[in-house]
C-alpha positions as CSV (number, residue, x, y, z in Angstrom):
1,M,-8.7,-14.2,5.0
2,K,-7.3,-14.9,1.6
3,R,-5.2,-12.0,0.2
4,D,-4.5,-11.1,-3.4
5,I,-1.2,-12.5,-4.7
6,F,-0.4,-9.2,-6.3
7,Q,-0.8,-7.4,-3.0
8,A,1.7,-9.8,-1.6
9,I,4.4,-9.4,-4.2
10,A,3.9,-5.6,-4.3
11,D,6.2,-5.3,-1.2
12,P,10.0,-5.5,-1.8
13,T,10.6,-7.3,1.5
14,R,8.0,-10.0,0.5
15,R,9.6,-10.4,-2.9
16,A,13.0,-10.8,-1.2
17,I,11.6,-13.5,1.1
18,L,10.2,-15.3,-1.9
19,V,13.6,-15.3,-3.5
20,L,15.2,-16.6,-0.3
21,V,12.7,-19.6,0.0
22,A,12.7,-20.3,-3.7
23,T,15.4,-22.9,-3.6
24,N,15.6,-23.8,0.1
25,A,13.1,-24.3,2.9
26,L,14.0,-21.9,5.7
27,T,12.8,-21.2,9.2
28,P,11.4,-17.7,10.1
29,N,14.6,-17.1,12.2
30,V,16.9,-17.8,9.3
31,I,14.7,-15.6,7.0
32,A,14.7,-12.8,9.6
33,E,18.5,-12.8,9.8
34,Q,18.7,-11.7,6.2
35,F,16.9,-8.4,6.9
36,N,17.6,-5.3,9.0
37,T,14.3,-5.5,10.7
38,T,12.6,-7.3,13.6
39,R,11.6,-10.9,13.7
40,Q,8.1,-9.8,14.3
41,A,8.0,-7.6,11.1
42,V,9.4,-10.6,9.0
43,S,6.7,-12.8,10.6
44,K,4.0,-10.4,9.4
45,H,5.4,-10.7,5.9
46,I,5.5,-14.4,6.0
47,K,1.9,-14.4,7.3
48,I,0.7,-12.4,4.3
49,L,2.7,-14.7,1.8
50,N,1.2,-17.7,3.6
51,E,-2.4,-16.3,3.3
52,C,-1.7,-15.8,-0.5
53,E,-0.7,-19.4,-0.7
54,L,2.7,-18.6,-1.9
55,L,4.5,-20.5,0.8
56,D,4.6,-24.2,1.6
57,E,4.8,-24.8,5.4
58,K,6.3,-27.9,6.8
59,K,6.7,-28.5,10.5
60,L,9.7,-30.6,11.6
61,G,9.7,-31.0,15.4
62,R,9.4,-27.5,16.9
63,E,10.6,-25.8,13.7
64,I,8.5,-24.5,10.9
65,Y,10.1,-24.4,7.4
66,Y,8.8,-22.2,4.5
67,Q,9.4,-22.8,0.9
68,L,8.1,-21.2,-2.2
69,K,5.0,-22.8,-3.9
70,I,6.4,-22.3,-7.4
71,E,3.1,-23.4,-9.0
72,K,1.3,-20.5,-7.3
73,M,3.6,-18.0,-9.2
74,K,2.0,-19.3,-12.4
75,E,-0.9,-16.9,-11.6
76,V,1.5,-14.0,-11.8
77,D,3.2,-15.5,-14.9
78,E,-0.1,-15.8,-16.8
79,W,-1.1,-12.2,-16.0
80,L,2.3,-10.9,-17.1
81,E,2.1,-12.9,-20.3
82,Q,-0.3,-10.4,-21.9
83,F,2.3,-7.6,-21.4
84,K,5.1,-9.8,-22.7
85,K,3.3,-10.2,-26.0
86,I,2.9,-6.4,-26.2
87,W,6.5,-5.8,-25.4
88,E,7.7,-8.3,-27.9
89,S,5.5,-6.7,-30.6
90,R,7.0,-3.3,-29.8
91,F,10.6,-4.6,-29.9
92,S,9.9,-6.2,-33.2
93,Q,8.6,-2.9,-34.5
94,L,11.7,-1.1,-33.2
95,D,14.0,-3.7,-34.8
96,Q,12.2,-3.0,-38.1
97,V,12.6,0.7,-37.7
98,L,16.4,0.3,-36.9
99,M,16.9,-2.0,-39.9
100,N,15.1,0.6,-42.2
101,L,17.4,3.4,-40.8
102,K,20.4,1.3,-41.3
103,S,19.4,0.4,-44.9
104,K,18.9,4.1,-45.7
105,E,22.3,5.0,-44.2
106,N,24.0,2.3,-46.4
107,G,22.1,3.5,-49.5
108,I,20.3,0.2,-49.9
């Protein structure tokens, strides 16, 4: 079953896992050591991230290593871009208001 990428990143533990595997491929045991929870709970989070195609899985011998599929995060970035444009517009408007207030204070 393919899950929604936004469902995956909604959970703080899964976001933390993504940060961990963003630069280095790690085994589930190494990932689990970073959390105050069971290995089984971390495995469930990894499974969800894997189902969303956010993780690259490599088998080396008996170990499985997970690393972030950075290109998959582009889907999130594209969705957030629409809000970024709105925020930038509002900040520009705020800058203009502040400049007008400053001009009035200085009598310009």
